[in-house]
C-alpha distance (Angstrom), angle and dihedral (degrees) to the residues before:
residue distance angle dihedral
M1 . . .
K2 3.85 . .
R3 3.84 91.1 .
A4 3.82 90.6 51.2
L5 3.82 90.8 49.9
V6 3.81 92.2 50.7
L7 3.80 91.6 49.7
L8 3.79 90.2 48.8
L9 3.83 91.9 51.0
L10 3.79 91.3 47.9
A11 3.80 90.6 50.6
G12 3.79 90.3 49.8
C13 3.81 90.7 51.1
R14 3.80 95.1 47.6
V15 3.81 110.9 139.7
E16 3.78 118.3 -139.1
L17 3.80 105.1 -137.3
K18 3.77 98.2 -174.0
S19 3.80 117.3 100.2
P20 3.80 112.5 -145.8
V21 3.77 122.7 -130.9
G22 3.80 104.9 -78.3
G23 3.82 91.8 27.6
A24 3.79 124.7 123.9
C25 3.81 120.2 -90.0
D26 3.80 141.1 168.3
A27 3.82 140.0 162.8
E28 3.79 92.0 -66.9
H29 3.81 94.7 41.1
P30 3.84 106.7 42.3
C31 3.78 124.5 -178.0
P32 3.83 113.7 -99.3
A33 3.80 88.8 -132.8
G34 3.79 135.6 5.9
A35 3.79 120.3 18.9
C36 3.79 141.3 -53.7
V37 3.80 103.8 -122.9
G38 3.81 117.0 -179.2
G39 3.83 91.1 -21.8
V40 3.83 93.5 -51.1
C41 3.82 128.2 104.7
R42 3.81 111.5 -118.7
E43 3.78 133.5 -176.2
G44 3.81 117.0 -102.6
S45 3.78 127.0 7.0
G46 3.83 101.2 -42.1
G47 3.77 103.2 -134.7
G48 3.78 97.9 39.1
G49 3.78 144.7 -53.9
E50 3.77 99.4 103.7
C51 3.78 139.8 17.4
P52 3.81 119.5 -101.0
A53 3.79 119.2 -100.2
S54 3.79 112.6 -118.5
D55 3.80 120.2 -125.9
A56 3.77 115.1 -87.1
G57 3.78 113.1 -102.5
V58 3.82 93.5 12.4
A59 3.80 120.3 112.8
L60 3.81 112.3 -118.4
V61 3.80 105.7 -143.9
W62 3.83 98.0 176.7
S63 3.80 138.1 -4.4
Q64 3.79 122.9 -161.3
C65 3.78 90.6 -155.0
T66 3.81 98.2 53.3
D67 3.83 106.0 19.0
G68 3.79 100.4 39.3
F69 3.80 125.9 -177.9
D70 3.78 139.1 -49.4
V71 3.82 99.4 -156.0
E72 3.81 126.5 34.0
R73 3.78 116.3 -175.1
A74 3.80 128.6 176.2
G75 3.80 94.1 -169.3
T76 3.79 109.8 173.7
G77 3.81 92.9 -22.5
T78 3.79 138.7 51.9
L79 3.79 125.7 -82.9
D80 3.80 133.3 -173.3
V81 3.79 124.5 179.5
G82 3.78 106.4 -167.3
A83 3.78 140.2 169.8
E84 3.82 113.9 -21.4
N85 3.83 85.9 13.4
V86 3.80 93.3 -78.0
V87 3.79 106.9 176.4
S88 3.83 116.7 -140.1
A89 3.78 113.2 -175.6
A90 3.80 133.4 175.5
L91 3.79 133.3 -178.6
S92 3.80 122.0 -173.1
A93 3.81 100.1 -172.0
A94 3.81 141.1 22.7
S95 3.79 111.9 -68.7
T96 3.80 143.1 150.8
D97 3.81 89.7 -150.2
G98 3.78 104.0 62.3
P99 3.84 129.3 158.6
T100 3.82 112.9 -73.3
A101 3.79 143.8 159.5
E102 3.81 116.9 -146.4
A103 3.79 131.4 -162.7
A104 3.80 119.3 -158.1
V105 3.78 103.1 -135.4
P106 3.82 134.5 143.5
V107 3.79 104.5 -112.7
P108 3.84 112.8 -151.8
L109 3.81 99.7 -131.3
A110 3.81 91.3 -175.1
G111 3.79 85.2 75.4
F112 3.79 138.8 -27.8
R113 3.80 145.7 146.0
F114 3.78 127.1 -131.5
R115 3.76 120.7 -165.2
G116 3.79 135.1 168.2
V117 3.77 146.9 141.7
L118 3.81 115.6 -94.2
E119 3.80 118.7 -163.7
V120 3.79 115.1 -161.7
K121 3.78 110.6 -158.2
A122 3.82 127.3 -150.1
P123 2.91 131.7 -68.8
F124 3.82 98.9 40.0
D125 3.78 116.3 170.0
P126 3.85 106.6 121.0
Q127 3.85 94.5 158.5
E128 3.82 89.2 -160.9
R129 3.81 135.5 64.1
V130 3.80 117.2 -70.0
S131 3.81 123.5 -166.7
L132 3.81 109.6 -141.0
M133 3.79 105.9 168.0
S134 3.80 137.1 8.1
V135 3.78 143.5 -179.2
R136 3.79 107.5 -142.8
A137 3.79 141.1 -162.9
Q138 3.82 115.9 -157.6
G139 3.78 90.0 -24.4
T140 3.81 97.0 -47.9
P141 3.82 120.4 109.4
V142 3.81 114.9 -112.0
L143 3.79 89.5 -177.2
E144 3.79 135.5 -2.8
V145 3.80 134.5 -160.5
L146 3.80 107.7 -144.4
S147 3.76 145.1 177.4
D148 3.80 100.5 -128.1
E149 3.81 129.9 -147.8
G150 3.80 88.5 -79.2
Q151 3.82 91.5 50.8
R152 3.83 91.5 -111.1
L153 3.78 124.8 136.2
S154 3.79 111.1 -105.0
V155 3.81 140.1 163.7
E156 3.80 129.2 -130.7
V157 3.81 122.0 -165.1
Q158 3.80 126.6 -162.7
P159 3.83 111.0 -112.9
G160 3.80 110.9 -94.3
A161 3.80 95.5 11.5
L162 3.80 95.6 102.1
G163 3.82 102.0 30.6
A164 3.78 146.7 -32.5
T165 3.80 89.0 -84.9
Q166 3.81 123.8 27.0
S167 3.78 131.7 -172.5
A168 3.80 124.5 -173.7
G169 3.77 115.8 -145.8
A170 3.76 126.4 -144.6
V171 3.80 119.9 -72.4
M172 3.80 105.1 -110.7
G173 3.79 105.9 178.3
S174 3.78 129.6 102.0
A175 3.79 123.4 -105.2
L176 3.80 113.7 -78.5
A177 3.78 116.1 -108.0
P178 3.79 130.6 -178.4
G179 3.78 106.6 -66.0
T180 3.80 144.4 79.0
Y181 3.81 125.3 -61.2
F182 3.78 131.3 -171.9
V183 3.82 102.8 -140.4
E184 3.80 122.3 -164.6
L185 3.80 130.1 176.4
S186 3.81 121.6 -168.2
W187 3.83 115.7 -162.8
Q188 3.80 126.1 -171.1
R189 3.79 115.7 169.7
G190 3.80 112.2 -127.8
A191 3.81 91.8 17.7
A192 3.82 120.1 50.3
A193 3.77 150.7 -46.2
V194 3.80 109.6 -137.7
L195 3.81 125.4 -170.4
F196 3.81 121.7 -155.6
S197 3.81 131.1 -170.8
N198 3.81 116.9 -163.6
G199 3.80 89.7 -15.8
V200 3.84 95.1 -51.9
E201 3.79 122.1 112.4
V202 3.82 110.0 -118.0
Q203 3.82 102.4 172.2
R204 3.79 140.0 2.8
V205 3.80 129.5 -161.2
S206 3.80 108.6 -161.4
A207 3.80 123.2 -156.1
S208 3.78 140.1 -178.5
G209 3.76 135.8 -173.5
A210 3.79 129.2 29.1
A211 3.79 114.3 -45.7
P212 3.82 107.7 -111.1
S213 3.78 91.2 -158.0
M214 3.80 104.3 69.7
V215 3.79 94.8 178.5
Q216 3.78 121.8 165.1
A217 3.80 107.8 -124.5
D218 3.78 110.0 -144.9
A219 3.81 109.3 175.1
V220 3.80 147.8 40.7
R221 3.80 116.9 -149.7
L222 3.81 126.8 -165.7
G223 3.81 129.8 -174.1
V224 3.81 139.0 56.7
Q225 3.78 94.9 -40.0
S226 3.77 96.9 173.8
L227 3.80 142.3 -9.1
E228 3.77 119.2 -159.0
A229 3.80 122.8 -123.7
G230 3.79 114.0 -73.6
G231 3.80 93.7 24.7
N232 3.78 124.5 141.3
P233 3.83 125.3 -126.2
V234 3.83 117.3 -66.7
S235 3.79 130.6 -161.1
I236 3.80 123.7 -179.8
A237 3.82 142.2 151.6
W238 3.80 132.2 -146.4
S239 3.79 122.4 -155.4
R240 3.81 140.3 167.4
A241 3.81 93.5 14.6
E242 3.78 118.7 168.4
L243 3.77 137.7 -176.4
L244 3.79 113.5 -147.5
G245 3.79 132.6 -172.6
R246 3.77 121.8 -130.2
């Protein structure tokens, strides 16, 4: 009887060692499969080797790895789109025409999620705002993911795109440094656009009421899209980005 009780207690105290996709990880707590990217478990090998597996039951709208890009433009910088459509972009001086890769894709503005792996390369000290990713409608940004003046990831939303009234919360993340970041943006029209870095919320734009601007977003753009006047050189790479429905 005592032996059975001990076994039952041990079974009840069993520790699950596997970290799920999206769970925290580090050198002492590796992921059982896939890769630890920016402290978060990801499907696949992280930097390359295979495309990520999309979430079960979630519509995959676009995959950088498998769908690629329709327009690749170096602009005033340098651009390389390599294996698995990894986008490496560098800009040495202020410009509004930086190196980008763009995919023509209908973005469901009622609700979607964007996620991808951002590699910030050394040195990184732009001092000014840098546009790193955008969802666009007929060439105009509906939303942008930026490195702000404090070198922190932030999100900017076109007035009226998210809701009748919009309010941007404070940027809460730390300054970007050379390294790898798992970036995720959750968008729900009439509610909020929330930006995460390595699983931690870094900024929220809240909204209420019906969005008066019912634009049809038609593109996702990755790269160093712009660097404001006075900025220092920037070099980054995007990989394994996905656009998911809700």
